[in-house]
C-alpha positions as CSV (number, residue, x, y, z in Angstrom):
1,M,35.1,-43.8,59.8
2,G,35.3,-40.3,58.0
3,F,37.0,-37.1,58.3
4,S,38.8,-36.4,61.4
5,W,39.7,-33.1,63.1
6,K,42.2,-34.8,65.1
7,A,44.1,-36.2,62.8
8,A,43.8,-32.5,60.6
9,W,44.6,-30.6,63.9
10,N,47.7,-33.3,64.4
11,Y,48.9,-32.8,61.0
12,K,48.6,-36.8,60.4
13,C,48.5,-38.3,56.6
14,P,44.5,-38.3,55.4
15,R,44.6,-41.7,54.3
16,C,46.6,-43.6,57.0
17,R,46.4,-41.4,60.1
18,Q,49.4,-42.2,60.9
19,G,52.7,-40.5,59.0
20,D,53.0,-36.6,59.4
21,I,52.0,-34.2,56.3
22,F,54.9,-31.9,57.2
23,I,58.7,-32.4,58.0
24,K,59.6,-32.1,61.4
25,P,60.7,-29.7,63.1
26,L,59.3,-26.7,62.0
27,N,62.0,-25.0,59.7
28,L,61.2,-21.1,59.6
29,K,62.9,-21.0,56.3
30,N,60.4,-23.1,54.7
31,P,57.5,-23.6,57.0
32,L,55.6,-25.5,54.9
33,A,57.9,-28.1,53.9
34,M,56.1,-31.4,53.4
35,P,57.8,-34.8,52.4
36,D,56.6,-35.7,48.7
37,K,54.4,-38.7,50.2
38,C,53.6,-40.3,53.4
39,Q,56.2,-42.6,54.7
40,Y,53.6,-45.4,55.4
41,C,50.9,-45.5,53.1
42,G,52.4,-43.3,50.0
43,Q,49.4,-40.8,50.3
44,K,50.9,-37.7,47.8
45,T,50.8,-34.8,50.1
46,E,50.4,-32.4,46.9
47,P,48.2,-34.1,44.6
48,E,48.3,-32.4,41.9
49,I,49.8,-28.6,41.3
50,G,48.3,-25.9,42.8
51,F,46.2,-28.2,45.0
52,Y,46.7,-25.7,48.1
53,Y,45.1,-22.6,46.8
54,G,41.7,-23.5,48.1
55,A,43.9,-23.8,51.5
56,M,44.2,-20.2,51.5
57,M,40.7,-19.6,51.2
58,V,40.1,-22.0,54.4
59,S,43.0,-19.7,56.2
60,Y,41.3,-16.4,55.3
61,A,37.7,-17.8,56.1
62,I,39.2,-19.1,60.0
63,S,41.5,-16.2,60.2
64,S,38.5,-13.8,59.5
65,W,35.8,-14.8,61.5
66,L,38.4,-15.9,64.8
67,F,39.6,-12.1,64.6
68,L,36.3,-10.6,63.6
69,G,34.6,-12.5,66.8
70,I,37.8,-11.5,69.3
71,V,37.7,-7.8,68.1
72,L,33.4,-7.5,68.3
73,F,34.2,-8.9,71.8
74,L,36.7,-6.6,72.9
75,V,34.7,-3.6,71.4
76,F,31.2,-4.5,73.1
77,Y,31.9,-6.4,76.2
78,Y,34.7,-4.5,77.3
79,K,34.3,-1.6,75.8
80,W,37.9,-0.8,73.9
81,T,38.2,1.5,71.3
82,V,38.5,-0.3,67.8
83,E,42.2,0.7,67.2
84,S,43.2,-0.9,70.4
85,A,41.3,-4.3,70.1
86,M,42.8,-4.0,66.4
87,L,46.3,-4.2,67.4
88,V,45.6,-7.2,69.8
89,V,43.9,-9.0,66.7
90,I,47.2,-7.9,64.7
91,A,49.3,-9.2,67.5
92,L,47.2,-12.4,67.7
93,A,47.8,-12.8,64.2
94,V,51.5,-12.4,64.0
95,V,51.5,-15.1,67.0
96,T,49.3,-17.8,64.8
97,Y,50.3,-16.9,61.5
98,L,52.5,-20.1,61.3
99,W,50.1,-22.3,63.0
100,L,47.3,-21.1,60.9
101,L,49.1,-21.7,57.2
102,R,50.0,-25.4,58.1
103,Y,47.0,-26.2,59.8
104,S,44.7,-24.7,56.9
105,R,46.4,-26.9,54.4
106,S,46.1,-29.9,56.5
107,L,42.3,-28.8,56.9
108,W,42.3,-28.8,52.8
109,L,43.9,-32.1,52.3
110,H,41.3,-33.8,54.8
111,L,38.5,-32.4,53.3
112,M,39.6,-33.6,49.5
113,E,41.4,-37.2,50.5
114,K,39.1,-39.6,51.9
115,H,40.2,-41.7,54.7
116,K,40.6,-45.7,54.1
117,P,39.9,-47.4,57.2
118,E,42.2,-51.3,56.0
119,V,44.8,-49.2,54.9
120,E,44.9,-47.5,58.5
121,E,44.9,-50.9,60.1
122,R,47.5,-52.4,57.9
123,V,50.1,-49.6,58.7
124,K,49.4,-49.4,62.5
125,L,49.8,-53.6,62.1
126,E,53.3,-52.5,60.1
127,I,53.9,-50.7,63.0
128,A,53.8,-52.7,65.7
129,N,55.8,-55.1,63.8
130,R,58.2,-52.6,63.3
131,T,58.5,-51.6,67.1
132,V,58.4,-55.4,68.4
133,E,61.5,-56.4,65.8
134,Q,63.1,-53.6,67.2
135,K,62.8,-54.5,70.7
136,E,63.7,-58.2,70.1
137,W,67.0,-57.1,68.5
138,K,70.3,-57.7,70.5
139,P,73.6,-56.6,69.1
140,R,76.4,-59.3,68.3
141,I,79.0,-59.6,71.2
142,S,82.2,-61.2,70.0
143,K,84.6,-62.5,72.1
144,K,88.2,-62.6,71.5
145,K,90.6,-65.3,72.6
């Protein structure tokens, strides 16, 4: 088990694939807010200073090829003008900006950090044990005399 597109898409920890790498819910003032480390396995979300400079290149590659493809499709298939196709792409870029920003960070972290199946299994067992313990818990009822 190596790289997982599903785990990167869902913003999960690359090592255990259980913890979230972004703080939820999304805060528009700080959309890249990340905990210091994974809540389950302790994987650092920023392994070193300047780690996410590579994510900028990933974001650039994804957005440039995606938007270029859309413009070419609109211009050559539907015979739109370049100006109108660019307006559509600009609107699409505004709508997908935060998603692309977060996804490129997640993808970069998944490309650089290795998945460890044994850690994933251990974390899954710990999570399962926690949910069983929580279901078995019952409140104390004190009877007053």
